[in-house]
A tleap script that builds the chain and sets N, CA, C and O, in Angstrom:
source leaprc.protein.ff14SB
mol = sequence {
  NMET VAL LYS ILE ILE GLU LYS PRO GLN ASN
  LEU LYS ILE LEU GLU ILE THR GLN LYS TYR
  PRO LYS GLN SER VAL THR VAL ASP VAL THR
  GLU ARG ASP LYS TYR GLY PHE PRO VAL ASN
  GLY LYS VAL LEU LEU HIE ALA SER ALA ILE
  ASN LEU MET VAL ASP LYS ILE LYS TYR THR
  GLN GLY ASP LEU TYR THR PHE TYR THR GLY
  SER ILE ASP GLU ASP ALA CGLU
}
set mol.1.N position { -2.066 14.282 2.495 }
set mol.1.CA position { -1.445 14.359 1.104 }
set mol.1.C position { -1.411 13.137 0.552 }
set mol.1.O position { -1.415 12.170 1.313 }
set mol.2.N position { -1.377 12.960 -0.695 }
set mol.2.CA position { -1.042 11.664 -1.138 }
set mol.2.C position { 0.545 11.803 -2.103 }
set mol.2.O position { 0.991 12.627 -2.901 }
set mol.3.N position { 0.942 10.758 -1.619 }
set mol.3.CA position { 2.505 10.895 -2.379 }
set mol.3.C position { 2.663 9.973 -3.382 }
set mol.3.O position { 2.650 8.791 -3.040 }
set mol.4.N position { 2.808 10.237 -4.526 }
set mol.4.CA position { 2.592 9.135 -5.477 }
set mol.4.C position { 4.243 8.625 -5.917 }
set mol.4.O position { 5.033 9.460 -6.357 }
set mol.5.N position { 4.567 7.426 -5.771 }
set mol.5.CA position { 5.739 7.140 -6.232 }
set mol.5.C position { 6.327 6.928 -7.513 }
set mol.5.O position { 6.117 5.893 -8.146 }
set mol.6.N position { 7.218 8.064 -8.024 }
set mol.6.CA position { 7.406 8.015 -9.651 }
set mol.6.C position { 8.378 6.526 -9.773 }
set mol.6.O position { 7.865 5.650 -10.469 }
set mol.7.N position { 9.328 6.300 -9.328 }
set mol.7.CA position { 10.164 4.822 -9.638 }
set mol.7.C position { 9.961 4.142 -8.326 }
set mol.7.O position { 10.688 4.416 -7.371 }
set mol.8.N position { 8.789 3.075 -8.224 }
set mol.8.CA position { 8.712 2.207 -7.259 }
set mol.8.C position { 9.791 1.207 -7.166 }
set mol.8.O position { 10.324 0.776 -8.188 }
set mol.9.N position { 10.212 0.732 -5.722 }
set mol.9.CA position { 10.921 -0.538 -5.450 }
set mol.9.C position { 9.841 -1.691 -5.732 }
set mol.9.O position { 8.622 -1.546 -5.637 }
set mol.10.N position { 10.477 -2.792 -6.076 }
set mol.10.CA position { 9.733 -4.225 -5.365 }
set mol.10.C position { 9.947 -4.881 -4.087 }
set mol.10.O position { 10.822 -5.738 -3.959 }
set mol.11.N position { 9.201 -4.524 -3.149 }
set mol.11.CA position { 9.616 -4.826 -1.993 }
set mol.11.C position { 8.281 -5.874 -1.632 }
set mol.11.O position { 7.214 -5.999 -2.233 }
set mol.12.N position { 8.833 -6.614 -0.318 }
set mol.12.CA position { 8.234 -7.937 0.400 }
set mol.12.C position { 7.232 -6.942 1.373 }
set mol.12.O position { 7.750 -5.979 1.939 }
set mol.13.N position { 6.020 -7.178 1.509 }
set mol.13.CA position { 4.739 -6.938 1.755 }
set mol.13.C position { 5.236 -6.141 3.607 }
set mol.13.O position { 4.717 -5.214 4.228 }
set mol.14.N position { 6.278 -6.937 3.905 }
set mol.14.CA position { 6.507 -6.510 5.462 }
set mol.14.C position { 7.484 -5.427 5.492 }
set mol.14.O position { 7.490 -4.467 6.264 }
set mol.15.N position { 8.421 -5.733 4.433 }
set mol.15.CA position { 9.124 -4.468 4.193 }
set mol.15.C position { 8.310 -2.960 3.824 }
set mol.15.O position { 8.862 -1.860 3.839 }
set mol.16.N position { 7.318 -3.138 3.597 }
set mol.16.CA position { 6.443 -1.981 3.296 }
set mol.16.C position { 5.799 -1.546 4.273 }
set mol.16.O position { 5.839 -0.344 4.535 }
set mol.17.N position { 5.126 -2.354 4.965 }
set mol.17.CA position { 4.832 -2.248 6.268 }
set mol.17.C position { 5.973 -1.434 7.283 }
set mol.17.O position { 5.409 -0.806 8.180 }
set mol.18.N position { 6.807 -1.381 7.289 }
set mol.18.CA position { 8.058 -1.080 8.178 }
set mol.18.C position { 8.512 0.483 7.431 }
set mol.18.O position { 8.784 1.536 8.007 }
set mol.19.N position { 8.482 0.233 6.190 }
set mol.19.CA position { 9.061 1.592 5.173 }
set mol.19.C position { 7.905 2.790 5.277 }
set mol.19.O position { 8.251 3.968 5.362 }
set mol.20.N position { 6.515 2.395 5.263 }
set mol.20.CA position { 5.725 3.145 5.560 }
set mol.20.C position { 4.605 2.994 6.664 }
set mol.20.O position { 3.446 2.710 6.361 }
set mol.21.N position { 5.059 3.221 8.080 }
set mol.21.CA position { 4.443 3.094 9.116 }
set mol.21.C position { 3.101 3.834 9.227 }
set mol.21.O position { 3.006 4.897 8.613 }
set mol.22.N position { 2.110 3.415 9.904 }
set mol.22.CA position { 0.975 4.181 9.966 }
set mol.22.C position { 0.539 4.838 8.691 }
set mol.22.O position { 0.280 6.040 8.735 }
set mol.23.N position { 0.456 4.344 7.834 }
set mol.23.CA position { 0.034 5.041 6.241 }
set mol.23.C position { -0.902 3.752 5.648 }
set mol.23.O position { -0.885 2.548 5.903 }
set mol.24.N position { -1.784 4.641 4.669 }
set mol.24.CA position { -2.524 3.858 3.698 }
set mol.24.C position { -1.832 3.567 2.331 }
set mol.24.O position { -1.458 4.545 1.684 }
set mol.25.N position { -1.668 2.576 1.933 }
set mol.25.CA position { -0.526 2.434 1.094 }
set mol.25.C position { -1.605 1.429 -0.358 }
set mol.25.O position { -2.485 0.587 -0.176 }
set mol.26.N position { -1.118 1.914 -1.538 }
set mol.26.CA position { -1.521 1.318 -2.634 }
set mol.26.C position { -0.558 0.243 -3.573 }
set mol.26.O position { -0.166 0.868 -4.558 }
set mol.27.N position { -0.188 -0.792 -3.582 }
set mol.27.CA position { 0.689 -1.421 -3.793 }
set mol.27.C position { 0.261 -2.020 -5.381 }
set mol.27.O position { -0.953 -2.080 -5.578 }
set mol.28.N position { 1.048 -2.409 -6.374 }
set mol.28.CA position { 0.767 -2.959 -7.346 }
set mol.28.C position { 1.642 -4.276 -7.241 }
set mol.28.O position { 2.872 -4.298 -7.206 }
set mol.29.N position { 0.839 -5.309 -7.199 }
set mol.29.CA position { 1.484 -6.571 -6.507 }
set mol.29.C position { 2.122 -7.158 -7.735 }
set mol.29.O position { 1.614 -7.241 -8.853 }
set mol.30.N position { 3.448 -7.596 -7.311 }
set mol.30.CA position { 4.331 -8.843 -8.000 }
set mol.30.C position { 4.307 -9.838 -7.855 }
set mol.30.O position { 4.482 -10.597 -8.809 }
set mol.31.N position { 4.060 -10.339 -6.497 }
set mol.31.CA position { 3.924 -11.728 -6.397 }
set mol.31.C position { 3.238 -12.228 -5.259 }
set mol.31.O position { 3.617 -11.965 -4.118 }
set mol.32.N position { 2.142 -13.011 -5.532 }
set mol.32.CA position { 1.335 -13.906 -4.603 }
set mol.32.C position { 1.552 -15.001 -4.264 }
set mol.32.O position { 2.198 -15.729 -5.018 }
set mol.33.N position { 1.090 -15.476 -3.029 }
set mol.33.CA position { 1.485 -16.806 -2.472 }
set mol.33.C position { 0.560 -17.597 -3.198 }
set mol.33.O position { -0.199 -17.193 -4.079 }
set mol.34.N position { 0.739 -19.404 -2.524 }
set mol.34.CA position { -0.180 -20.139 -2.995 }
set mol.34.C position { -1.438 -20.134 -2.890 }
set mol.34.O position { -2.151 -20.827 -3.617 }
set mol.35.N position { -1.958 -19.238 -1.834 }
set mol.35.CA position { -3.351 -18.875 -1.420 }
set mol.35.C position { -3.941 -17.819 -2.061 }
set mol.35.O position { -5.167 -17.719 -2.014 }
set mol.36.N position { -2.953 -16.615 -2.944 }
set mol.36.CA position { -3.514 -15.721 -3.672 }
set mol.36.C position { -3.188 -14.403 -2.555 }
set mol.36.O position { -3.994 -13.486 -2.707 }
set mol.37.N position { -2.419 -14.220 -1.750 }
set mol.37.CA position { -2.049 -13.382 -0.918 }
set mol.37.C position { -0.825 -12.487 -1.204 }
set mol.37.O position { 0.265 -13.059 -1.213 }
set mol.38.N position { -0.852 -11.409 -1.394 }
set mol.38.CA position { 0.026 -10.394 -1.794 }
set mol.38.C position { 1.645 -10.892 -0.908 }
set mol.38.O position { 1.738 -11.098 0.302 }
set mol.39.N position { 2.439 -10.959 -1.628 }
set mol.39.CA position { 3.986 -11.206 -0.930 }
set mol.39.C position { 5.091 -10.302 -1.159 }
set mol.39.O position { 6.031 -10.056 -0.403 }
set mol.40.N position { 4.748 -9.662 -2.762 }
set mol.40.CA position { 5.785 -9.016 -3.198 }
set mol.40.C position { 4.997 -7.663 -3.780 }
set mol.40.O position { 3.911 -7.970 -4.273 }
set mol.41.N position { 5.290 -6.272 -3.834 }
set mol.41.CA position { 4.664 -5.584 -4.733 }
set mol.41.C position { 5.534 -3.984 -4.674 }
set mol.41.O position { 6.390 -3.707 -3.834 }
set mol.42.N position { 5.115 -3.177 -5.652 }
set mol.42.CA position { 5.572 -1.868 -5.898 }
set mol.42.C position { 4.557 -0.698 -5.259 }
set mol.42.O position { 3.460 -0.418 -5.743 }
set mol.43.N position { 5.085 -0.138 -4.198 }
set mol.43.CA position { 3.900 0.942 -3.579 }
set mol.43.C position { 4.044 2.072 -4.620 }
set mol.43.O position { 5.132 2.500 -5.005 }
set mol.44.N position { 2.706 2.564 -5.083 }
set mol.44.CA position { 2.633 3.461 -5.960 }
set mol.44.C position { 1.810 4.605 -5.190 }
set mol.44.O position { 1.923 5.619 -5.880 }
set mol.45.N position { 1.266 4.794 -4.399 }
set mol.45.CA position { 0.449 5.604 -3.540 }
set mol.45.C position { 0.803 5.222 -2.083 }
set mol.45.O position { 0.794 4.075 -1.636 }
set mol.46.N position { 1.103 6.308 -1.435 }
set mol.46.CA position { 0.882 6.436 0.224 }
set mol.46.C position { 0.159 7.873 0.825 }
set mol.46.O position { 0.327 8.990 0.338 }
set mol.47.N position { -0.518 7.609 1.773 }
set mol.47.CA position { -1.207 8.643 2.736 }
set mol.47.C position { -1.345 8.528 3.953 }
set mol.47.O position { -1.111 7.414 4.421 }
set mol.48.N position { -1.712 9.477 4.754 }
set mol.48.CA position { -1.898 9.142 6.061 }
set mol.48.C position { -3.310 8.472 6.455 }
set mol.48.O position { -3.559 8.001 7.565 }
set mol.49.N position { -4.201 8.512 5.343 }
set mol.49.CA position { -5.680 8.099 5.512 }
set mol.49.C position { -5.801 7.714 4.165 }
set mol.49.O position { -5.208 8.270 3.240 }
set mol.50.N position { -6.755 6.529 4.029 }
set mol.50.CA position { -7.489 6.042 2.701 }
set mol.50.C position { -8.202 6.859 2.190 }
set mol.50.O position { -8.022 6.988 0.979 }
set mol.51.N position { -9.214 7.688 2.789 }
set mol.51.CA position { -9.833 8.714 2.254 }
set mol.51.C position { -9.196 9.840 1.000 }
set mol.51.O position { -9.723 10.275 -0.024 }
set mol.52.N position { -7.890 10.055 1.589 }
set mol.52.CA position { -7.158 11.079 0.792 }
set mol.52.C position { -6.750 10.396 -0.786 }
set mol.52.O position { -6.500 11.047 -1.801 }
set mol.53.N position { -6.765 9.157 -0.668 }
set mol.53.CA position { -6.450 7.950 -1.847 }
set mol.53.C position { -7.364 7.692 -2.712 }
set mol.53.O position { -7.190 7.499 -3.915 }
set mol.54.N position { -8.469 7.681 -2.061 }
set mol.54.CA position { -9.767 7.010 -3.262 }
set mol.54.C position { -9.452 7.727 -4.631 }
set mol.54.O position { -8.844 7.062 -5.470 }
set mol.55.N position { -9.797 8.971 -4.921 }
set mol.55.CA position { -9.904 9.672 -6.074 }
set mol.55.C position { -8.644 9.289 -7.029 }
set mol.55.O position { -8.765 9.235 -8.253 }
set mol.56.N position { -7.535 9.053 -6.414 }
set mol.56.CA position { -6.179 8.352 -7.083 }
set mol.56.C position { -5.987 7.148 -7.501 }
set mol.56.O position { -5.420 6.867 -8.558 }
set mol.57.N position { -6.527 6.215 -6.559 }
set mol.57.CA position { -6.760 4.772 -6.816 }
set mol.57.C position { -7.636 4.188 -7.903 }
set mol.57.O position { -7.423 3.112 -8.462 }
set mol.58.N position { -8.936 5.248 -8.212 }
set mol.58.CA position { -9.656 5.066 -9.259 }
set mol.58.C position { -8.844 4.969 -10.386 }
set mol.58.O position { -9.047 3.953 -11.051 }
set mol.59.N position { -8.065 5.654 -10.758 }
set mol.59.CA position { -7.420 5.996 -12.156 }
set mol.59.C position { -5.988 5.430 -11.960 }
set mol.59.O position { -5.106 6.010 -12.594 }
set mol.60.N position { -5.598 4.307 -11.120 }
set mol.60.CA position { -4.397 3.765 -10.939 }
set mol.60.C position { -4.834 2.099 -11.413 }
set mol.60.O position { -5.697 1.399 -10.883 }
set mol.61.N position { -3.898 1.730 -12.627 }
set mol.61.CA position { -4.132 0.347 -13.195 }
set mol.61.C position { -3.067 -0.755 -12.567 }
set mol.61.O position { -1.883 -0.433 -12.470 }
set mol.62.N position { -3.414 -1.760 -12.242 }
set mol.62.CA position { -2.438 -2.795 -12.277 }
set mol.62.C position { -3.161 -3.749 -11.430 }
set mol.62.O position { -4.388 -3.650 -11.430 }
set mol.63.N position { -2.547 -4.765 -10.623 }
set mol.63.CA position { -2.846 -5.805 -9.982 }
set mol.63.C position { -2.642 -5.481 -8.485 }
set mol.63.O position { -1.676 -5.855 -7.820 }
set mol.64.N position { -4.201 -4.360 -7.817 }
set mol.64.CA position { -3.666 -3.451 -6.646 }
set mol.64.C position { -4.110 -3.937 -5.600 }
set mol.64.O position { -5.096 -4.673 -5.558 }
set mol.65.N position { -3.344 -3.536 -4.498 }
set mol.65.CA position { -3.626 -4.066 -3.109 }
set mol.65.C position { -3.463 -2.649 -2.375 }
set mol.65.O position { -2.613 -1.781 -2.575 }
set mol.66.N position { -4.830 -2.683 -1.210 }
set mol.66.CA position { -4.426 -1.182 -0.700 }
set mol.66.C position { -4.742 -1.719 0.655 }
set mol.66.O position { -5.696 -2.467 0.873 }
set mol.67.N position { -3.765 -1.238 1.693 }
set mol.67.CA position { -4.267 -1.303 2.920 }
set mol.67.C position { -3.340 -0.166 3.812 }
set mol.67.O position { -2.375 0.561 3.577 }
set mol.68.N position { -4.272 -0.475 5.034 }
set mol.68.CA position { -2.952 0.316 6.170 }
set mol.68.C position { -2.130 -0.388 6.737 }
set mol.68.O position { -2.360 -1.574 6.971 }
set mol.69.N position { -0.867 0.289 7.111 }
set mol.69.CA position { 0.244 -0.627 7.670 }
set mol.69.C position { 0.777 -0.568 9.210 }
set mol.69.O position { 1.701 -1.162 9.765 }
set mol.70.N position { -0.453 0.664 9.816 }
set mol.70.CA position { -0.574 0.545 11.374 }
set mol.70.C position { -1.595 -0.612 12.031 }
set mol.70.O position { -2.187 -1.492 11.407 }
set mol.71.N position { -1.621 -0.406 13.186 }
set mol.71.CA position { -2.443 -1.094 14.194 }
set mol.71.C position { -3.805 -0.497 14.045 }
set mol.71.O position { -3.752 0.732 14.065 }
set mol.72.N position { -4.914 -0.946 13.912 }
set mol.72.CA position { -6.021 -0.088 13.682 }
set mol.72.C position { -6.526 0.161 15.418 }
set mol.72.O position { -6.876 1.233 15.912 }
set mol.73.N position { -6.434 -1.110 16.074 }
set mol.73.CA position { -6.672 -0.545 17.584 }
set mol.73.C position { -5.876 0.286 18.311 }
set mol.73.O position { -6.154 0.862 19.363 }
set mol.74.N position { -4.873 0.308 17.686 }
set mol.74.CA position { -3.862 1.105 18.558 }
set mol.74.C position { -4.021 2.603 18.428 }
set mol.74.O position { -3.909 3.436 19.327 }
set mol.75.N position { -4.445 2.895 16.508 }
set mol.75.CA position { -4.546 4.373 16.293 }
set mol.75.C position { -5.772 4.724 16.525 }
set mol.75.O position { -5.987 5.908 16.265 }
set mol.76.N position { -6.854 3.999 17.006 }
set mol.76.CA position { -8.014 4.173 17.378 }
set mol.76.C position { -8.498 4.928 18.550 }
set mol.76.O position { -9.589 5.451 18.778 }
set mol.77.N position { -6.990 4.820 19.496 }
set mol.77.CA position { -7.283 5.621 20.709 }
set mol.77.C position { -7.019 7.145 21.081 }
set mol.77.O position { -7.364 7.581 22.179 }
savepdb mol mol.pdb
quit
């Protein structure tokens, strides 16, 4: 199930990975570092698997960054 965040908080990417463990998240980026990597953002969507989010992501606007917060190697076992 995809959860849509109604009033997202601006969080550091590290805080997002801690708050949403082993989740796919889509973030509206609010700050990038000098290399262009996301530093802060607002979580708009999260789900246990990215395939559950694809349809919702297509209709979401913003400077989006979608990533998995867990360890891929660890979860593949």
